[in-house]
C-alpha positions in Angstrom: 18.6 112.0 65.6 19.3 110.7 69.1 21.2 112.8 71.6 23.3 110.7 73.9 25.9 111.1 76.6 27.8 107.8 76.8 25.1 105.2 76.5 22.4 107.3 78.0 19.9 108.9 75.6 18.8 112.4 76.5 15.0 113.0 76.8 13.2 114.6 73.9 10.6 117.3 74.5 6.9 116.4 74.2 5.7 117.4 70.7 2.8 119.7 71.9 5.2 121.7 74.1 7.8 122.0 71.4 5.1 123.2 69.0 3.9 125.7 71.6 7.4 127.1 71.9 7.7 127.5 68.1 4.3 129.1 67.9 5.2 131.6 70.7 8.5 132.4 69.0 6.9 133.0 65.6 4.4 135.4 67.3 7.5 137.4 68.2 9.2 137.2 64.8 11.6 134.4 65.7 12.0 130.6 65.7 12.3 128.6 68.9 13.4 125.0 69.8 13.3 123.2 73.1 16.5 121.3 74.3 17.4 119.3 77.3 20.8 120.3 78.9 22.4 118.1 81.6 23.3 120.2 84.6 24.7 117.5 86.9 26.7 114.5 85.7 28.4 111.5 87.5 30.8 110.1 84.9 28.6 109.7 81.8 25.4 109.4 83.8 23.0 112.4 83.8 21.7 113.0 87.3 20.0 116.3 86.7 19.1 118.5 83.7 17.1 121.5 82.6 15.1 122.4 79.6 16.2 125.4 77.5 14.3 127.3 74.9 16.7 128.4 72.2 15.3 131.4 70.3 16.8 132.7 67.0 17.4 136.5 66.9 15.5 139.0 64.7 17.2 140.1 61.5 17.8 143.6 62.9 19.5 142.4 66.1 23.0 143.8 66.7 24.2 140.6 68.1 24.1 139.0 64.6 26.8 141.5 63.4 29.8 139.2 64.1 28.1 136.3 62.4 27.3 138.3 59.3 30.9 139.5 59.1 32.1 135.9 59.2 33.8 136.3 62.7 31.4 133.8 64.4 31.0 130.2 63.3 27.2 130.1 64.0 24.5 132.6 64.6 24.0 133.5 68.2 20.8 132.6 70.0 18.9 133.8 73.0 18.5 130.9 75.5 15.7 130.9 78.1 16.3 128.3 80.8 13.2 126.9 82.3 14.2 127.1 85.9 13.5 129.0 89.1 15.8 130.1 92.0 16.6 127.3 94.4 15.5 127.9 98.0 18.2 125.5 99.4 21.4 125.8 97.3 24.4 123.8 98.3 22.1 121.1 99.9 23.6 117.6 99.2 21.8 115.6 96.6 21.0 112.1 98.0 22.8 109.1 96.6 25.2 111.1 94.5 28.5 110.9 96.3 28.7 114.5 97.5 27.1 116.4 94.6 25.2 119.5 95.9 22.2 121.4 94.7 22.8 124.3 92.3 21.4 127.8 92.6 18.5 126.9 90.3 15.8 124.2 90.2 14.7 123.0 86.8 11.0 123.0 86.0 9.2 119.9 84.9 7.8 120.8 81.5 5.4 117.9 81.5 3.8 119.3 84.7 3.8 122.8 83.3 2.3 121.7 80.0 2.2 123.8 76.8 0.2 126.6 78.5 2.6 126.7 81.5 5.7 127.0 79.2 4.0 129.8 77.3 3.2 131.7 80.5 6.8 131.2 81.6 8.1 132.7 78.4 5.7 135.6 78.6 6.7 136.5 82.1 8.8 139.7 82.5 10.8 138.7 85.6 14.5 138.0 85.4 14.1 134.4 86.5 12.3 133.6 83.2 15.6 134.2 81.4 14.1 136.9 79.2 14.1 139.6 81.8 12.0 142.7 81.8 13.4 144.2 78.7 13.6 143.1 75.1 17.1 144.6 74.6 19.9 146.2 76.4 19.1 149.6 74.8 15.5 149.4 76.0 16.8 148.7 79.5 19.2 151.7 79.4 16.4 154.0 78.1 14.1 152.8 80.9 16.8 153.3 83.6 17.6 156.8 82.2 13.9 157.7 82.3 13.6 156.5 85.9 16.7 158.4 87.0 15.4 161.6 85.3 12.0 161.3 87.0 13.8 160.6 90.4 16.0 163.7 89.9 12.9 165.9 89.1 11.1 164.5 92.2 14.2 165.1 94.4 14.4 168.7 93.1 10.7 169.4 93.8 11.0 167.9 97.3 14.1 170.0 98.0 12.3 173.1 96.8 9.3 172.4 99.0 11.5 171.7 102.0 13.5 174.9 101.4 10.3 176.9 101.1 8.9 175.6 104.4 12.2 176.3 106.2 12.3 179.8 104.8 8.7 180.4 105.9 9.5 179.3 109.4 12.7 181.4 109.6 10.8 184.5 108.4 8.1 184.0 111.1 10.9 183.6 113.7 12.8 186.7 112.5 9.8 189.0 112.3 8.2 187.5 115.4 5.1 186.5 113.5 3.0 184.5 116.0 1.5 181.2 115.1 -2.1 181.9 115.8 -4.0 178.8 116.8 -7.4 178.5 115.4 -9.9 177.7 118.1 -13.0 175.9 117.4 -16.0 176.4 119.5 -17.0 173.1 121.0 -19.9 174.2 123.2 -22.7 171.8 123.6 -25.9 172.8 122.1 -28.3 173.7 124.9 -32.0 172.9 125.1 -34.5 175.6 124.6 -35.4 177.4 127.7 -32.4 176.1 129.7 -29.4 178.2 130.7 -26.0 177.0 130.3 
């Protein structure tokens, strides 16, 4: 099946990279396909595009609920765009009649190779499309745990600060002097000589 826009045929993914995407997805209990999506068009001509990994959802995923109830025409997928943030957004694209760079730069999957695409999918940063967490619930649990730990640390710090302030106030009220500890720093003398 050829995918075309106007008369222009869209590129197909290299077989070894498409196989690596499917293998990676199967390791995580899913199926994955690689698609080319045009991101900049001039008429029917594709100027720029990006590769997208389309992953099926697990059977226990809550996002499938509407599809199972017949309220969605097709099952939802998780899409991972193979791109990185653009250092120079809004920069004019040469020879395109005023088109500008977008906020992301598509990665060249041929240069990445199968291993590079796998590394990109395994990354936990938000630019990889997958993000740091596997689900929204996991993210909420992690944020709640971090907030709880931060509250406990804040309370402990406040308690220690209060304790030190009360100690200083007590010394001031009862006129308890701060006794400096002196250290004897005399030079050792030679035998038979007097200091």
